[in-house]
All heavy atoms as an XYZ file, in Angstrom:
966
protein
N       7.167     15.330     35.623
C       8.497     15.902     35.519
C       9.383     15.439     36.685
O      10.555     15.201     36.496
C       8.392     17.427     35.499
C       9.711     18.099     35.317
S       9.674     19.908     35.225
C       8.394     20.228     34.054
N       8.836     15.350     37.880
C       9.609     14.880     39.032
C       9.610     13.358     39.029
O       8.560     12.730     39.072
C       9.023     15.432     40.332
C       8.999     16.959     40.434
C       8.335     17.414     41.726
C      10.403     17.542     40.315
N      10.791     12.796     38.971
C      10.947     11.359     38.776
C      10.879     10.584     40.091
O      10.980     11.154     41.181
C      12.300     11.064     38.107
O      13.342     11.465     39.010
C      12.435     11.801     36.770
N      10.787      9.278     39.946
C      10.825      8.385     41.106
C      12.135      8.571     41.871
O      12.161      8.549     43.104
C      10.671      6.940     40.628
C      10.571      5.936     41.740
C      10.332      4.527     41.214
O       9.548      4.346     40.266
O      10.950      3.605     41.781
N      13.235      8.780     41.159
C      14.539      8.995     41.790
C      14.534     10.282     42.623
O      15.091     10.324     43.726
C      15.645      9.049     40.737
C      17.044      9.192     41.279
C      17.530      7.972     42.038
C      17.792      6.823     41.110
N      18.445      5.677     41.773
N      13.879     11.333     42.133
C      13.749     12.574     42.894
C      13.053     12.309     44.229
O      13.522     12.745     45.282
C      12.967     13.617     42.088
C      12.599     14.843     42.872
C      13.497     15.889     43.017
C      11.361     14.950     43.484
C      13.163     17.016     43.759
C      11.016     16.074     44.224
C      11.915     17.108     44.358
N      11.945     11.573     44.190
C      11.207     11.277     45.413
C      12.034     10.383     46.347
O      11.965     10.531     47.565
C       9.853     10.649     45.098
C       8.866     11.669     44.586
C       8.631     11.808     43.229
C       8.196     12.503     45.463
C       7.738     12.754     42.755
C       7.297     13.452     45.006
C       7.072     13.584     43.644
N      12.822      9.498     45.772
C      13.706      8.667     46.588
C      14.718      9.551     47.331
O      14.982      9.342     48.513
C      14.417      7.655     45.687
C      15.187      6.600     46.419
C      15.841      5.584     45.475
O      15.496      5.524     44.273
O      16.725      4.857     45.963
N      15.254     10.544     46.644
C      16.226     11.454     47.251
C      15.592     12.268     48.378
O      16.161     12.371     49.463
C      16.860     12.382     46.186
C      17.609     13.547     46.826
C      17.798     11.593     45.278
N      14.417     12.849     48.144
C      13.846     13.707     49.195
C      13.328     12.904     50.386
O      13.066     13.478     51.437
C      12.772     14.695     48.675
C      11.523     13.990     48.180
C      13.365     15.621     47.637
C      10.365     14.937     47.943
N      13.212     11.595     50.230
C      12.831     10.751     51.358
C      14.021     10.390     52.241
O      13.869      9.726     53.258
C      12.096      9.496     50.881
C      10.673      9.816     50.493
O      10.002     10.606     51.146
N      10.213      9.210     49.412
N      15.213     10.804     51.834
C      16.426     10.664     52.640
C      16.844     12.073     53.065
O      16.602     13.040     52.352
C      17.570     10.021     51.839
C      17.247      8.663     51.263
C      17.126      7.624     52.344
C      16.918      6.244     51.735
N      16.698      5.233     52.748
N      17.490     12.197     54.223
C      17.876     13.537     54.654
C      19.059     14.043     53.858
O      19.928     13.277     53.455
C      18.205     13.553     56.151
C      18.198     14.952     56.733
C      16.874     15.681     56.571
O      16.663     16.346     55.523
O      16.039     15.594     57.482
N      19.040     15.319     53.605
C      20.100     16.011     52.888
C      19.788     17.494     52.881
O      18.715     17.917     53.303
N      20.737     18.259     52.400
C      20.587     19.711     52.357
C      20.005     20.134     51.011
O      20.382     19.610     49.968
C      21.950     20.405     52.576
C      21.842     21.908     52.410
C      22.496     20.065     53.944
N      19.090     21.088     51.072
C      18.525     21.728     49.886
C      19.066     23.151     49.851
O      18.954     23.877     50.840
C      16.982     21.770     49.944
C      16.423     22.488     48.723
C      16.401     20.381     50.088
N      19.667     23.548     48.741
C      20.121     24.924     48.554
C      19.167     25.628     47.608
O      18.842     25.094     46.541
C      21.535     24.962     47.979
O      22.444     24.404     48.898
N      18.720     26.809     48.004
C      17.785     27.601     47.215
C      18.518     28.871     46.790
O      18.989     29.632     47.637
C      16.536     27.972     48.039
C      15.876     26.714     48.597
C      15.563     28.804     47.206
C      14.913     26.969     49.741
N      18.616     29.085     45.486
C      19.320     30.242     44.951
C      18.304     31.198     44.345
O      17.501     30.809     43.491
C      20.347     29.829     43.870
C      21.085     31.052     43.336
C      21.317     28.794     44.410
N      18.345     32.452     44.800
C      17.504     33.513     44.238
C      18.414     34.644     43.787
O      19.562     34.749     44.226
C      16.490     34.013     45.280
O      17.164     34.576     46.392
N      17.893     35.489     42.924
C      18.677     36.622     42.426
C      17.768     37.829     42.328
O      16.786     37.811     41.600
C      19.264     36.318     41.050
C      19.858     37.525     40.369
C      21.350     37.465     40.232
O      21.923     36.387     40.252
N      21.987     38.600     40.104
N      18.104     38.864     43.066
C      17.395     40.130     42.954
C      18.129     41.008     41.962
O      18.634     40.545     40.949
N      18.244     42.279     42.297
C      18.934     43.229     41.420
C      20.448     43.045     41.487
O      21.143     43.247     40.509
C      18.546     44.676     41.803
C      17.053     44.879     41.506
C      19.376     45.698     41.050
C      16.493     46.182     41.997
N      20.959     42.633     42.647
C      22.410     42.504     42.804
C      22.853     41.066     42.623
O      22.458     40.401     41.680
C      22.839     43.051     44.186
O      22.172     42.310     45.212
C      22.495     44.519     44.329
N      23.634     40.565     43.530
C      24.228     39.241     43.393
C      23.269     38.120     43.812
O      22.302     38.364     44.527
C      25.505     39.168     44.219
C      25.280     39.362     45.705
C      26.582     39.452     46.471
O      27.546     38.754     46.127
O      26.630     40.240     47.424
N      23.576     36.871     43.422
C      22.759     35.736     43.852
C      22.817     35.564     45.371
O      23.800     35.940     46.015
C      23.405     34.537     43.156
C      24.193     35.108     42.030
C      24.633     36.469     42.490
N      21.768     34.986     45.918
C      21.675     34.707     47.349
C      21.317     33.238     47.526
O      20.477     32.702     46.788
C      20.590     35.581     47.983
C      20.330     35.258     49.419
N      21.221     35.567     50.419
C      19.297     34.645     50.019
C      20.727     35.164     51.574
N      19.558     34.601     51.356
N      21.950     32.573     48.492
C      21.705     31.153     48.744
C      21.219     30.988     50.179
O      21.788     31.559     51.105
C      22.982     30.301     48.533
C      22.691     28.830     48.803
C      23.538     30.495     47.138
N      20.170     30.192     50.340
C      19.667     29.821     51.650
C      19.459     28.309     51.634
O      19.259     27.721     50.562
C      18.357     30.587     51.986
C      17.218     30.176     51.088
C      17.987     30.440     53.439
N      19.548     27.682     52.794
C      19.433     26.221     52.856
C      18.239     25.779     53.692
O      17.794     26.490     54.588
C      20.699     25.605     53.460
C      21.900     25.805     52.583
O      21.828     25.648     51.380
N      23.015     26.163     53.176
N      17.776     24.583     53.390
C      16.766     23.893     54.187
C      17.071     22.402     54.089
O      18.140     22.014     53.631
C      15.337     24.268     53.741
O      14.411     23.806     54.719
C      14.989     23.719     52.366
N      16.145     21.567     54.509
C      16.349     20.115     54.547
C      15.394     19.391     53.597
O      14.249     19.814     53.419
C      16.138     19.581     55.969
C      17.052     20.202     56.950
C      16.741     21.144     57.889
C      18.454     19.959     57.089
N      17.868     21.489     58.600
C      18.928     20.780     58.134
C      19.357     19.120     56.435
C      20.257     20.785     58.536
C      20.676     19.131     56.844
C      21.118     19.950     57.880
N      15.871     18.282     53.038
C      15.018     17.442     52.182
C      13.700     17.107     52.868
O      12.639     17.122     52.243
C      15.712     16.123     51.822
C      16.863     16.271     50.859
O      17.146     17.350     50.356
N      17.552     15.177     50.604
N      13.761     16.787     54.158
C      12.560     16.356     54.888
C      11.538     17.469     55.067
O      10.402     17.200     55.449
C      12.950     15.778     56.249
O      13.633     16.742     57.020
N      11.910     18.717     54.785
C      10.962     19.828     54.883
C      10.159     20.029     53.596
O       9.178     20.759     53.601
C      11.692     21.128     55.211
C      12.140     21.263     56.648
C      12.046     20.215     57.563
C      12.678     22.452     57.103
C      12.460     20.357     58.879
C      13.097     22.607     58.418
C      12.984     21.551     59.299
O      13.392     21.709     60.601
N      10.584     19.420     52.497
C       9.887     19.606     51.235
C       8.599     18.786     51.192
O       8.582     17.622     51.602
C      10.775     19.175     50.057
C      11.739     20.209     49.508
C      12.693     20.734     50.541
C      12.500     19.635     48.324
N       7.550     19.411     50.694
C       6.289     18.718     50.423
C       5.961     18.965     48.962
O       6.079     20.093     48.475
C       5.149     19.240     51.305
C       5.364     19.009     52.793
C       5.347     17.503     53.116
N       5.483     17.225     54.525
C       6.632     17.005     55.169
N       7.779     17.055     54.516
N       6.647     16.734     56.454
N       5.553     17.913     48.282
C       5.254     17.998     46.856
C       3.746     17.845     46.680
O       3.150     16.890     47.178
C       5.985     16.899     46.059
C       7.476     16.818     46.452
C       5.802     17.117     44.561
C       8.263     18.092     46.291
N       3.142     18.785     45.971
C       1.707     18.739     45.731
C       1.398     17.781     44.586
O       2.298     17.361     43.846
C       1.155     20.141     45.397
O       1.733     20.575     44.151
C       1.475     21.148     46.496
N       0.135     17.475     44.405
C      -0.273     16.552     43.332
C       0.057     17.111     41.947
O       0.255     16.345     41.008
C      -1.761     16.224     43.437
O      -2.521     17.407     43.302
N       0.163     18.434     41.817
C       0.547     19.033     40.536
C       2.033     19.406     40.498
O       2.468     20.202     39.672
C      -0.339     20.230     40.197
C      -0.262     21.349     41.230
O       0.338     21.151     42.311
O      -0.816     22.433     40.961
N       2.809     18.788     41.396
C       4.272     18.861     41.438
C       4.837     20.240     41.775
O       5.939     20.585     41.369
C       4.900     18.324     40.149
C       4.629     16.854     39.947
C       5.462     16.215     38.856
O       5.911     16.912     37.922
O       5.674     14.992     38.946
N       4.108     21.028     42.537
C       4.695     22.232     43.117
C       5.444     21.804     44.381
O       5.025     20.881     45.062
C       3.623     23.255     43.496
C       2.980     23.921     42.282
C       1.814     24.819     42.676
N       0.723     23.998     43.203
C       0.211     24.111     44.432
N       0.645     25.025     45.283
N      -0.766     23.311     44.820
N       6.543     22.461     44.675
C       7.319     22.172     45.870
C       6.976     23.224     46.918
O       7.063     24.431     46.639
C       8.831     22.186     45.563
C       9.176     21.134     44.503
C       9.642     21.973     46.841
C      10.604     21.204     43.990
N       6.592     22.770     48.101
C       6.271     23.666     49.210
C       7.353     23.526     50.269
O       7.723     22.408     50.644
C       4.906     23.311     49.805
C       3.725     23.309     48.846
C       2.457     22.884     49.576
C       3.540     24.674     48.190
N       7.849     24.683     50.745
C       8.940     24.711     51.709
C       8.557     25.660     52.844
O       8.198     26.812     52.583
C      10.250     25.201     51.052
C      10.597     24.315     49.834
C      11.386     25.244     52.049
C      11.727     24.864     48.977
N       8.648     25.193     54.097
C       8.342     26.101     55.206
C       9.396     27.201     55.310
O      10.581     26.943     55.143
C       8.369     25.187     56.437
C       9.238     24.047     56.050
C       9.075     23.868     54.575
N       8.934     28.417     55.557
C       9.846     29.556     55.690
C       9.581     30.268     57.006
O       8.457     30.684     57.272
C       9.664     30.520     54.521
N      10.624     30.380     57.806
C      10.557     31.182     59.026
C      11.409     32.434     58.814
O      10.975     33.539     59.093
C      11.036     30.386     60.229
N      12.619     32.236     58.292
C      13.500     33.343     57.911
C      13.327     33.609     56.419
O      12.255     33.961     55.968
N      14.383     33.407     55.678
C      14.376     33.557     54.215
C      13.916     34.945     53.764
O      13.281     35.097     52.725
C      13.520     32.481     53.536
C      13.976     31.070     53.745
S      13.025     29.930     52.700
C      13.605     28.378     53.316
N      14.238     35.976     54.518
C      13.797     37.348     54.184
C      14.481     37.878     52.928
O      13.838     38.537     52.115
C      14.040     38.286     55.365
C      13.282     37.908     56.617
C      11.794     38.014     56.430
N      11.113     37.593     57.649
C       9.813     37.492     57.750
N       9.042     37.766     56.724
N       9.269     37.091     58.877
N      15.784     37.612     52.768
C      16.490     38.062     51.563
C      15.940     37.334     50.337
O      15.745     37.935     49.281
C      18.002     37.826     51.716
C      18.829     38.196     50.511
C      18.877     39.677     50.276
C      19.833     39.986     49.137
N      19.866     41.392     48.793
N      15.654     36.051     50.485
C      15.052     35.284     49.384
C      13.710     35.890     49.006
O      13.414     36.070     47.820
C      14.882     33.807     49.794
O      16.155     33.278     50.168
C      14.294     32.984     48.669
N      12.896     36.218     49.991
C      11.583     36.825     49.720
C      11.736     38.154     48.983
O      11.022     38.423     48.012
C      10.824     37.016     51.022
C       9.413     37.533     50.812
C       8.597     37.550     52.079
O       9.181     37.597     53.190
O       7.355     37.518     51.973
N      12.676     38.981     49.425
C      12.914     40.265     48.748
C      13.342     40.032     47.298
O      12.840     40.693     46.379
C      13.981     41.062     49.497
C      14.260     42.431     48.907
C      15.315     43.164     49.712
C      15.593     44.553     49.205
N      16.037     44.660     47.842
N      14.258     39.092     47.096
C      14.712     38.805     45.733
C      13.564     38.346     44.842
O      13.470     38.736     43.676
C      15.799     37.736     45.747
C      17.134     38.269     46.201
O      17.340     39.470     46.328
N      18.063     37.369     46.477
N      12.689     37.513     45.382
C      11.581     36.961     44.591
C      10.599     38.040     44.155
O       9.985     37.934     43.100
C      10.913     35.798     45.361
C      11.845     34.587     45.327
C       9.542     35.439     44.792
C      11.443     33.455     46.231
N      10.488     39.109     44.932
C       9.616     40.214     44.498
C      10.216     40.935     43.293
O       9.487     41.542     42.515
C       9.369     41.236     45.637
O      10.590     41.847     46.002
C       8.708     40.573     46.826
N      11.531     40.847     43.133
C      12.213     41.482     42.005
C      12.414     40.528     40.827
O      12.463     40.945     39.679
C      13.567     42.022     42.468
C      13.437     43.096     43.530
C      14.740     43.419     44.226
O      15.765     42.751     43.975
O      14.727     44.340     45.055
N      12.572     39.231     41.129
C      12.840     38.223     40.105
C      12.399     36.874     40.684
O      13.066     36.344     41.567
C      14.343     38.208     39.776
C      14.740     37.099     38.836
O      13.913     36.306     38.365
N      16.033     37.001     38.555
N      11.310     36.336     40.196
C      10.739     35.127     40.816
C      11.393     33.816     40.370
O      10.979     32.747     40.799
C       9.231     35.071     40.605
C       8.840     34.721     39.171
O       9.649     34.795     38.249
N       7.594     34.361     38.988
N      12.427     33.881     39.562
C      13.118     32.661     39.133
C      14.065     32.180     40.228
O      14.807     32.966     40.807
C      13.906     32.890     37.842
C      13.048     33.356     36.675
C      11.982     32.355     36.335
C      11.120     32.847     35.179
N       9.809     32.240     35.175
N      14.025     30.878     40.501
C      14.890     30.291     41.514
C      15.488     28.990     40.988
O      14.967     28.389     40.048
C      14.136     30.001     42.841
C      13.700     31.291     43.506
C      12.976     29.070     42.631
N      16.571     28.576     41.644
C      17.180     27.277     41.390
C      17.361     26.594     42.730
O      17.704     27.243     43.719
C      18.523     27.411     40.680
C      18.399     27.970     39.269
C      19.733     28.033     38.567
C      19.543     28.590     37.162
N      20.778     28.538     36.391
N      17.118     25.295     42.751
C      17.333     24.488     43.939
C      18.265     23.350     43.576
O      18.157     22.792     42.486
C      16.023     23.862     44.427
C      15.004     24.711     45.163
C      14.315     25.671     44.234
C      13.996     23.822     45.832
N      19.164     23.024     44.483
C      19.921     21.791     44.360
C      19.661     20.979     45.617
O      19.486     21.539     46.702
C      21.438     22.029     44.202
O      21.938     22.724     45.331
C      21.735     22.797     42.919
N      19.591     19.681     45.443
C      19.363     18.787     46.573
C      19.923     17.428     46.235
O      20.113     17.094     45.068
C      17.874     18.701     46.920
C      16.936     18.247     45.802
C      16.607     16.785     45.956
C      15.685     19.075     45.834
N      20.183     16.658     47.264
C      20.731     15.332     47.018
C      20.791     14.509     48.281
O      20.461     14.972     49.368
N      21.221     13.283     48.094
C      21.457     12.365     49.209
C      22.527     11.375     48.795
O      22.455     10.785     47.709
C      20.190     11.611     49.590
O      20.496     10.633     50.559
N      23.480     11.168     49.671
C      24.513     10.166     49.393
C      23.981      8.756     49.601
O      24.625      7.792     49.233
C      25.752     10.421     50.239
C      25.551     10.240     51.723
C      26.820     10.539     52.482
C      26.624     10.286     53.958
N      27.842     10.510     54.708
N      22.776      8.627     50.172
C      22.177      7.324     50.449
C      21.386      6.749     49.270
O      20.873      5.642     49.359
C      21.250      7.431     51.657
C      21.960      7.821     52.931
C      21.007      7.967     54.091
O      20.066      7.160     54.208
O      21.193      8.904     54.885
N      21.306      7.513     48.171
C      20.553      7.064     46.998
C      21.536      6.847     45.852
O      22.424      7.668     45.625
C      19.485      8.113     46.603
C      18.758      7.715     45.324
C      18.499      8.326     47.748
N      21.380      5.757     45.136
C      22.262      5.449     44.004
C      22.085      6.483     42.905
O      20.959      6.766     42.484
C      21.958      4.045     43.479
C      22.921      3.569     42.446
S      24.553      3.378     43.192
C      25.484      2.853     41.785
N      23.200      7.063     42.469
C      23.186      8.025     41.381
C      23.308      7.330     40.030
O      23.007      6.139     39.901
N      23.773      8.071     39.025
C      23.924      7.510     37.679
C      24.875      6.310     37.663
O      24.602      5.315     37.003
C      24.433      8.572     36.700
C      23.439      9.641     36.388
N      22.205      9.396     35.845
C      23.499     10.981     36.557
C      21.555     10.515     35.672
N      22.314     11.508     36.100
N      26.009      6.432     38.386
C      27.004      5.364     38.372
C      27.468      4.952     39.767
O      27.961      3.850     39.938
C      28.233      5.797     37.568
C      27.964      6.017     36.104
C      29.224      6.401     35.373
C      28.923      6.639     33.903
N      30.122      6.984     33.159
N      27.352      5.858     40.717
C      27.900      5.631     42.050
C      26.882      6.047     43.105
O      25.931      6.771     42.809
C      29.200      6.434     42.237
C      30.231      6.146     41.171
C      30.439      7.036     40.124
C      30.969      4.966     41.205
C      31.377      6.761     39.136
C      31.909      4.689     40.229
C      32.109      5.588     39.189
O      33.032      5.310     38.223
N      27.108      5.643     44.346
C      26.218      6.100     45.422
C      26.230      7.626     45.520
O      27.279      8.252     45.428
C      26.819      5.466     46.673
C      27.552      4.266     46.179
C      28.103      4.676     44.835
N      25.058      8.188     45.664
C      24.888      9.635     45.740
C      24.135     10.131     44.519
O      24.581      9.938     43.390
N      22.949     10.693     44.757
C      22.132     11.239     43.671
C      21.763     12.671     44.015
O      21.518     12.992     45.184
C      20.873     10.408     43.462
N      21.747     13.522     43.013
C      21.405     14.925     43.223
C      20.640     15.491     42.057
O      20.669     14.945     40.948
N      19.935     16.598     42.320
C      19.088     17.231     41.315
C      19.295     18.731     41.284
O      19.588     19.357     42.307
C      17.606     16.956     41.615
C      17.180     15.573     41.237
C      17.399     14.511     42.102
C      16.585     15.309     40.011
C      17.027     13.231     41.769
C      16.214     14.027     39.664
C      16.432     12.982     40.543
N      19.100     19.306     40.101
C      18.988     20.742     39.899
C      17.553     21.001     39.476
O      17.092     20.454     38.462
C      19.951     21.232     38.815
C      19.744     22.676     38.338
C      19.981     23.662     39.480
C      20.647     22.983     37.159
N      16.856     21.791     40.262
C      15.465     22.149     39.984
C      15.432     23.629     39.640
O      16.025     24.449     40.349
C      14.567     21.904     41.230
C      14.719     20.478     41.755
C      13.123     22.280     40.943
C      14.245     19.399     40.833
N      14.740     23.982     38.567
C      14.541     25.380     38.206
C      13.054     25.657     38.184
O      12.246     24.780     37.857
C      15.160     25.679     36.846
C      16.661     25.479     36.836
C      17.305     25.861     35.516
O      16.983     26.956     34.998
O      18.115     25.067     35.020
N      12.694     26.882     38.556
C      11.283     27.225     38.554
C      11.034     28.650     38.980
O      11.955     29.454     39.110
N       9.765     28.940     39.187
C       9.352     30.261     39.661
C       8.808     30.104     41.075
O       8.275     29.056     41.439
C       8.313     30.863     38.724
O       7.197     30.011     38.602
N       8.974     31.167     41.859
C       8.640     31.081     43.277
C       7.705     32.202     43.694
O       7.692     33.288     43.099
C       9.915     31.148     44.110
N       6.953     31.909     44.748
C       6.165     32.934     45.424
C       5.974     32.467     46.860
O       6.197     31.290     47.178
C       4.827     33.174     44.734
C       3.848     32.020     44.803
C       2.542     32.383     44.095
C       1.525     31.260     44.175
N       0.274     31.608     43.513
N       5.571     33.389     47.706
C       5.323     33.071     49.109
C       3.826     33.019     49.369
O       3.080     33.865     48.879
C       5.985     34.099     50.027
C       7.440     33.818     50.240
C       8.397     34.279     49.355
C       7.864     33.060     51.319
C       9.737     34.005     49.546
C       9.200     32.768     51.516
C      10.133     33.246     50.625
O      11.454     32.961     50.814
N       3.419     32.020     50.131
C       2.032     31.872     50.553
C       1.923     32.262     52.021
O       2.773     31.882     52.831
C       1.575     30.421     50.394
C       1.779     29.748     49.041
C       1.344     28.286     49.108
C       1.024     30.499     47.954
N       0.875     33.002     52.353
C       0.633     33.381     53.743
C      -0.755     32.958     54.212
O      -1.131     33.230     55.351
C       0.798     34.898     53.937
O      -0.080     35.580     53.039
C       2.240     35.329     53.672
N      -1.493     32.301     53.333
C      -2.822     31.803     53.693
C      -3.241     30.763     52.659
O      -2.564     30.557     51.660
C      -3.839     32.952     53.728
O      -3.966     33.529     52.442
N      -4.358     30.111     52.928
C      -4.897     29.138     51.983
C      -4.667     27.704     52.444
O      -4.028     27.449     53.472
N      -5.190     26.780     51.670
C      -5.145     25.354     51.994
C      -3.717     24.827     52.123
O      -3.401     24.105     53.074
C      -5.915     24.577     50.921
C      -6.132     23.132     51.229
C      -6.984     22.445     50.156
O      -8.002     23.023     49.738
O      -6.589     21.338     49.754
N      -2.855     25.159     51.159
C      -1.466     24.692     51.214
C      -0.740     25.284     52.425
O       0.015     24.587     53.101
C      -0.713     25.030     49.927
C      -1.162     24.192     48.743
O      -1.616     23.047     48.950
O      -1.050     24.677     47.597
N      -0.978     26.563     52.706
C      -0.371     27.196     53.877
C      -0.812     26.489     55.154
O       0.016     26.164     56.007
C      -0.737     28.681     53.942
C      -0.213     29.364     55.172
C       1.072     29.890     55.199
C      -0.992     29.467     56.312
C       1.569     30.503     56.346
C      -0.512     30.079     57.461
C       0.770     30.599     57.479
N      -2.117     26.236     55.274
C      -2.649     25.591     56.483
C      -2.065     24.196     56.682
O      -1.705     23.825     57.805
C      -4.176     25.518     56.424
C      -4.838     26.890     56.479
O      -4.176     27.865     56.894
O      -6.015     26.986     56.077
N      -1.957     23.422     55.605
C      -1.379     22.079     55.695
C       0.068     22.152     56.157
O       0.504     21.404     57.028
C      -1.474     21.382     54.330
C      -0.848     19.986     54.272
S       0.934     19.930     53.879
C       0.982     20.613     52.241
N       0.833     23.085     55.593
C       2.239     23.225     55.972
C       2.378     23.710     57.417
O       3.233     23.229     58.150
C       2.956     24.181     55.009
C       3.114     23.630     53.598
S       4.235     22.215     53.512
C       5.812     23.042     53.711
N       1.523     24.631     57.835
C       1.574     25.158     59.204
C       1.303     24.050     60.215
O       1.908     24.007     61.287
C       0.569     26.300     59.362
C       0.596     26.985     60.695
C       1.825     27.842     60.858
C       1.729     28.687     62.119
N       2.919     29.489     62.329
N       0.428     23.126     59.850
C       0.137     21.990     60.726
C       1.370     21.104     60.906
O       1.643     20.601     61.985
C      -1.025     21.177     60.143
C      -1.517     20.085     61.052
C      -2.759     19.411     60.496
O      -3.718     20.108     60.138
O      -2.745     18.162     60.421
N       2.123     20.932     59.822
C       3.326     20.093     59.855
C       4.556     20.817     60.395
O       5.456     20.178     60.944
C       3.637     19.554     58.456
C       2.658     18.497     58.017
O       2.669     17.396     58.555
N       1.802     18.818     57.060
N       4.609     22.122     60.208
C       5.770     22.926     60.597
C       5.282     24.177     61.335
O       5.195     25.254     60.743
C       6.601     23.312     59.364
C       7.018     22.151     58.521
C       6.329     21.814     57.356
C       8.100     21.359     58.897
C       6.711     20.734     56.578
C       8.493     20.274     58.126
C       7.796     19.954     56.961
N       4.947     24.053     62.608
C       4.361     25.168     63.355
C       5.234     26.424     63.402
O       4.732     27.518     63.653
C       4.165     24.604     64.766
C       4.324     23.142     64.666
C       5.071     22.846     63.418
N       6.532     26.284     63.156
C       7.454     27.412     63.222
C       7.368     28.350     62.025
O       7.862     29.470     62.072
C       8.904     26.912     63.361
C       9.359     26.077     62.187
C       9.861     26.660     61.045
C       9.274     24.688     62.249
C      10.289     25.885     59.967
C       9.702     23.901     61.186
C      10.202     24.509     60.040
N       6.741     27.930     60.930
C       6.776     28.741     59.711
C       5.938     30.007     59.844
O       4.973     30.062     60.591
C       6.344     27.927     58.484
C       4.891     27.482     58.324
C       3.965     28.594     57.889
C       4.811     26.349     57.327
N       6.341     31.039     59.096
C       5.545     32.259     59.000
C       4.985     32.420     57.588
O       4.010     33.135     57.379
C       6.379     33.490     59.370
O       7.506     33.599     58.514
N       5.624     31.739     56.632
C       5.197     31.753     55.236
C       5.578     30.411     54.629
O       6.333     29.656     55.225
C       5.929     32.882     54.467
C       5.521     34.231     54.923
C       6.633     35.287     55.048
N       7.948     35.120     54.499
C       9.014     34.683     55.187
N       8.937     34.304     56.427
N      10.201     34.629     54.623
N       5.081     30.169     53.442
C       5.446     28.961     52.695
C       6.020     29.405     51.361
O       5.395     30.196     50.641
C       4.226     28.035     52.469
C       4.596     26.865     51.560
C       3.663     27.551     53.795
N       7.210     28.911     51.049
C       7.817     29.162     49.746
C       7.285     28.108     48.787
O       7.441     26.912     49.021
C       9.342     29.081     49.846
C      10.130     29.256     48.553
C       9.837     30.600     47.894
C      11.625     29.109     48.827
N       6.616     28.568     47.747
C       6.040     27.671     46.740
C       6.855     27.782     45.458
O       7.030     28.876     44.932
C       4.591     28.062     46.458
C       3.952     27.222     45.357
C       2.643     27.816     44.886
O       2.685     28.743     44.031
O       1.594     27.380     45.367
N       7.350     26.652     44.983
C       8.131     26.598     43.742
C       7.303     25.868     42.684
O       6.898     24.722     42.889
C       9.457     25.823     43.926
C      10.230     26.298     45.153
C      10.289     25.862     42.650
C      10.768     27.671     45.097
N       7.062     26.525     41.565
C       6.450     25.890     40.407
C       7.597     25.446     39.506
O       8.342     26.275     38.968
C       5.512     26.855     39.665
O       4.482     27.260     40.574
C       4.886     26.182     38.457
N       7.766     24.147     39.387
C       8.922     23.556     38.700
C       8.786     23.705     37.186
O       7.762     23.364     36.603
C       9.069     22.076     39.077
C      10.225     21.425     38.317
C       9.218     21.904     40.577
N       9.862     24.219     36.560
C       9.903     24.281     35.092
C      10.914     23.284     34.523
O      10.813     22.899     33.361
C      10.227     25.705     34.614
O      11.477     26.127     35.125
N      11.869     22.863     35.363
C      12.886     21.927     34.918
C      13.401     21.151     36.123
O      13.616     21.728     37.186
C      14.043     22.693     34.259
O      15.139     21.855     34.006
N      13.597     19.847     35.939
C      14.164     18.999     36.987
C      15.161     18.060     36.320
O      14.778     17.237     35.487
C      13.070     18.214     37.692
N      16.421     18.200     36.681
C      17.473     17.419     36.035
C      18.311     16.717     37.086
O      18.810     17.347     38.029
C      18.365     18.354     35.209
C      19.501     17.653     34.517
C      20.351     18.636     33.737
C      21.520     17.913     33.100
N      22.430     18.846     32.439
N      18.479     15.408     36.924
C      19.379     14.682     37.804
C      20.802     15.002     37.392
O      21.188     14.851     36.228
C      19.134     13.169     37.736
C      19.961     12.402     38.744
C      19.651     10.927     38.786
O      18.647     10.459     38.274
N      20.549     10.161     39.403
N      21.612     15.465     38.350
C      22.964     15.919     38.037
C      24.019     14.886     38.387
O      25.100     14.874     37.802
C      23.286     17.228     38.775
O      23.084     17.035     40.174
C      22.415     18.355     38.268
N      23.746     14.029     39.390
C      24.688     12.965     39.739
C      23.912     11.700     40.024
O      22.728     11.703     40.237
C      25.598     13.308     40.950
C      24.776     13.667     42.196
C      26.546     14.419     40.590
C      25.601     13.896     43.443
């Protein structure tokens, strides 16, 4: 589901926006393309130090949307490629994936794991 173009984008720096929705309004938090790690089964792992509102929302509604991009990657017609990712989320506080992420990002307290249900190139 995650294309070669997606991997090209996350290998360039850019902002990732993560949208969650609890009982009230949507909430947006940001991270960096370079913080994303993709597992062999295409789950997205993101280090979390803050993201407390996102965590609260996910306990109420685990559906999330991510947007990410890079102006350094050729899009459909012009320079700049971006993606809309949809999926379900949970937080990891232990286990193999947590340990690997903690080694790479010592500042994290949890790992946000996204199971991708849809990945669409938007630009």
